[in-house]
C-alpha positions in Angstrom: 198.9 259.9 107.8 199.6 260.7 111.5 203.3 260.5 112.5 202.6 257.7 115.0 201.2 255.5 112.2 204.4 255.8 110.2 206.8 255.0 113.0 208.6 251.6 112.9 207.8 249.0 115.5 210.3 247.8 118.1 212.0 244.6 117.1 214.3 242.5 119.4 216.4 239.5 118.4 216.2 236.3 120.4 217.7 232.8 120.0 215.7 229.6 119.4 216.8 227.2 122.1 217.3 223.7 121.1 220.3 221.3 120.7 222.3 221.9 117.5 220.0 224.8 116.5 221.5 228.3 116.1 218.6 230.4 114.9 217.9 234.0 115.7 214.4 235.4 115.1 212.6 238.6 115.7 210.2 239.4 118.5 207.9 242.5 118.2 207.6 244.7 121.3 205.9 247.9 122.3 202.5 247.6 120.6 199.6 249.0 122.6 197.4 246.1 121.7 199.1 243.1 123.3 196.7 240.7 121.7 197.9 241.8 118.2 201.5 241.8 119.4 201.1 238.2 120.6 199.4 237.2 117.4 202.3 238.5 115.3 205.0 236.9 117.6 203.2 233.6 117.7 203.0 233.6 113.9 206.7 234.3 113.5 207.7 231.6 116.0 205.3 229.1 114.4 207.0 229.7 111.0 210.5 229.3 112.6 209.4 225.9 113.9 207.8 224.9 110.5 211.1 225.7 108.8 213.0 223.5 111.3 210.5 220.7 110.8 210.8 221.0 107.1 214.5 220.4 107.4 213.9 217.1 109.3 215.5 218.4 112.5 212.9 216.8 114.7 213.4 213.4 113.1 217.2 213.6 113.5 218.0 216.1 116.2 221.4 214.7 117.1 222.6 214.4 113.5 221.2 217.7 112.1 222.5 221.2 112.7 220.4 224.2 111.8 221.4 227.8 111.5 219.1 230.7 110.7 218.6 234.4 110.7 216.0 237.0 109.7 216.0 240.2 107.7 213.6 243.1 108.1 212.5 244.2 104.7 209.8 246.9 105.6 209.1 248.5 108.9 207.1 251.6 108.1 203.5 252.8 107.8 202.6 250.1 110.3 203.5 247.3 107.8 206.1 244.8 108.9 207.6 242.6 106.3 210.5 240.2 106.9 212.2 237.0 105.8 213.3 234.0 107.8 216.2 232.0 106.3 217.3 228.6 107.6 220.1 226.3 106.6 220.3 222.7 107.8 222.8 219.9 107.3 222.3 216.3 108.4 225.4 214.1 108.9 226.3 212.0 105.9 223.9 213.9 103.6 225.3 215.0 100.2 224.8 218.6 101.1 222.7 220.9 103.2 219.5 222.8 102.3 218.3 226.4 102.8 214.8 227.6 102.9 213.4 231.1 103.0 210.0 232.3 104.3 208.5 235.7 103.8 206.1 237.1 106.3 204.1 240.4 106.1 201.9 241.8 108.9 199.7 244.8 109.6 200.8 245.8 113.1 197.6 247.7 113.8 195.6 244.4 113.6 198.1 241.6 113.8 196.9 240.3 110.4 199.2 238.2 108.3 199.0 238.5 104.5 199.1 236.1 101.7 199.9 237.2 98.2 196.2 237.2 97.2 195.4 239.6 100.1 197.5 242.3 98.5 195.2 242.7 95.5 191.6 243.5 94.7 189.2 240.5 94.9 188.9 238.8 91.5 191.9 240.6 90.0 194.2 238.7 87.7 197.2 239.2 90.0 198.7 235.8 89.1 198.7 236.5 85.4 199.9 240.1 85.8 202.8 239.2 88.1 203.8 236.2 86.0 204.0 238.4 82.9 206.2 240.9 84.6 208.5 238.2 86.0 208.7 236.5 82.6 210.0 239.7 81.1 212.5 240.1 83.9 213.8 236.6 83.4 214.4 237.3 79.7 215.9 240.7 80.4 218.2 239.4 83.0 219.1 236.3 80.9 218.2 233.9 83.8 218.6 230.2 82.8 215.6 228.1 83.9 215.4 224.5 84.8 212.1 223.7 82.9 210.8 227.0 81.6 208.7 229.4 83.6 205.2 228.1 84.5 204.2 231.4 86.2 203.8 232.1 89.8 201.6 230.1 92.3 198.6 231.9 93.8 200.4 231.7 97.2 203.9 232.5 95.9 206.5 233.6 98.4 207.0 237.3 98.7 208.0 240.2 100.9 207.5 244.0 100.7 210.4 246.4 100.6 209.4 250.1 100.6 207.5 250.7 97.3 208.2 247.2 95.9 206.7 243.8 96.0 209.5 241.3 95.8 208.4 237.8 94.6 210.9 235.1 95.2 211.3 231.3 94.5 212.9 228.6 96.6 216.2 227.0 95.7 215.7 224.6 92.7 212.1 225.8 92.2 212.8 227.4 88.8 216.6 227.7 88.6 219.8 225.8 89.4 221.4 226.2 92.8 223.9 228.7 91.6 221.2 231.3 91.3 220.3 231.1 94.9 216.8 232.4 95.7 215.6 234.1 92.4 214.1 237.4 93.4 211.9 239.7 91.3 211.2 243.2 92.5 208.1 244.8 91.1 207.2 248.5 91.7 203.9 249.2 93.2 203.3 251.5 90.3 203.3 248.5 87.9 200.6 246.9 89.9 198.6 250.0 90.9 195.4 249.1 89.0 194.9 245.8 90.9 196.3 246.7 94.3 194.0 246.5 97.3 194.2 250.0 98.6 193.5 248.9 102.1 196.2 246.3 102.1 200.0 246.5 102.6 200.9 247.5 99.1 198.2 250.2 99.1 199.7 251.7 102.1 203.0 252.0 100.3 201.5 254.3 97.7 202.4 258.0 98.2 198.7 259.0 98.2 198.3 257.0 101.4 
């Protein structure tokens, strides 16, 4: 792979400007294709706004305070993967609530990926990942709320180097004390069903 295709992209941190909102989110810079750059940045900002909306800020802007940040999980081989995390508290509520969103992009095209896109068409990725996570749950002795039903086809995820990290929202499968349950899965465990042209495929050494 040419060196320029392995270099990380430039990322700046900017604030989201609104009353009672203290969110910092990433903006991508320096891409040669400005259309793709705009596509990625627009997608990120849209998801920032969706998280804010999900936390009822727009219905109660004076009574709700929102804080948020992002984490870069992968910025190599022209694959950008990150998480957005927002906490919101509305006055007189019993407690606040935190949500996390994973986003993964190909910076050469601006394409945003869902979990399904990472695997070969028709592959049993839901069943395969669910079995791996079920084993991790037992091995790590994680207490579940109502058993493990398996992942959803559009389950939350991010990519970190040579791992796919599948995660669940607060209260989705565990009690609040567990936070966001995260399950790292090596690309080598999924190699047979990985779409070689997708983000996970590009993490394989052969690529």
